[in-house]
N, C-alpha and C positions, 0 to 999 in steps of 0.2 A: 504494499500499499504506499503510495506516495505521500510525503509529508506536505502539509499545507504551507504555502509560501507566506512569509511575513512581509509586511510593508517595509519598504526601504526607508531607513531613518534619514532625516534631513542632514545635509552635510554640516560638519562642525565649522564654526567660524573661528578664525584665529587672527591675530595681529600679524599680518604678513611682514611688515617692516621690522618688527621686533624679532621675529624668527630669523629673518635674513641678517639682522645685526648680530644676533647670538652666534649664528654660523660664522660670520665674518670675524668676530672676536676669537672664536675657536681656531680659525685658520691663522690669525695673527699670533695667538699663543703657540701653536705648532710651529710657525715660522721662527719665532724667537728661540724655541727649544732646539729645533733642528739646526738653526744657524749657529747657536752656542756650541752645539756638539759636532759641528761639521768636520773637525779634525779627527774625530773618533769614528766617523762613518767610513765604511769601506769605500774605496775609490769609485766603484760602480753604483753607489747609492746616493750620489750628490744630486740626482734628479729630484729627490724628495724636497730640496730647497725650492726648486722651481714649481713643484706641485703646490706647495704652500703659498708661494707668491701668486700663482694663478688662482687658487681658491680665495685668497684675500682680495685680489683685484675684482673677481667676479662677484664676490660678496658686496664689495663697495658699489659696484654697478647696480646690483639688485636693490640695495638700500636707497639709492638715488632714483632708480627707475620705477620702483613699486608704486609710489604715490601718482606718478604720471599714468601708469597702467590702470590704477583704480579709478582715477578721474575719467579716463577714456571709456572704461567699462560702464561707469555710471551714466555718462552722456549717451552712450549707445543704448543702454536700457531705457532711458527716458524717451529717446526717439522711437523705440519699438512700442513702448506703452502708450505714448500720447498720440493724439490725432496729427496727421501730417498737415502742417500749415501750408496752404498753397492756393 
């Protein structure tokens, strides 16, 4: 016998900018640690420094871009919901 399907719960809302900022701080901490220990890393593992730099840079981009994205989505939602003025 098949189980009855439950309704899909609504998506959880989160503070996207705060989440991106926390991730960016995490990459910054990782960069500091890896950079401080760079002399102890095996020669083939120095790519970790650039991985942390890329994660930090993308995190900064996200923190700056997220408000723009949210405003853009809100405008598009208003256009879809409201009557077309014309």
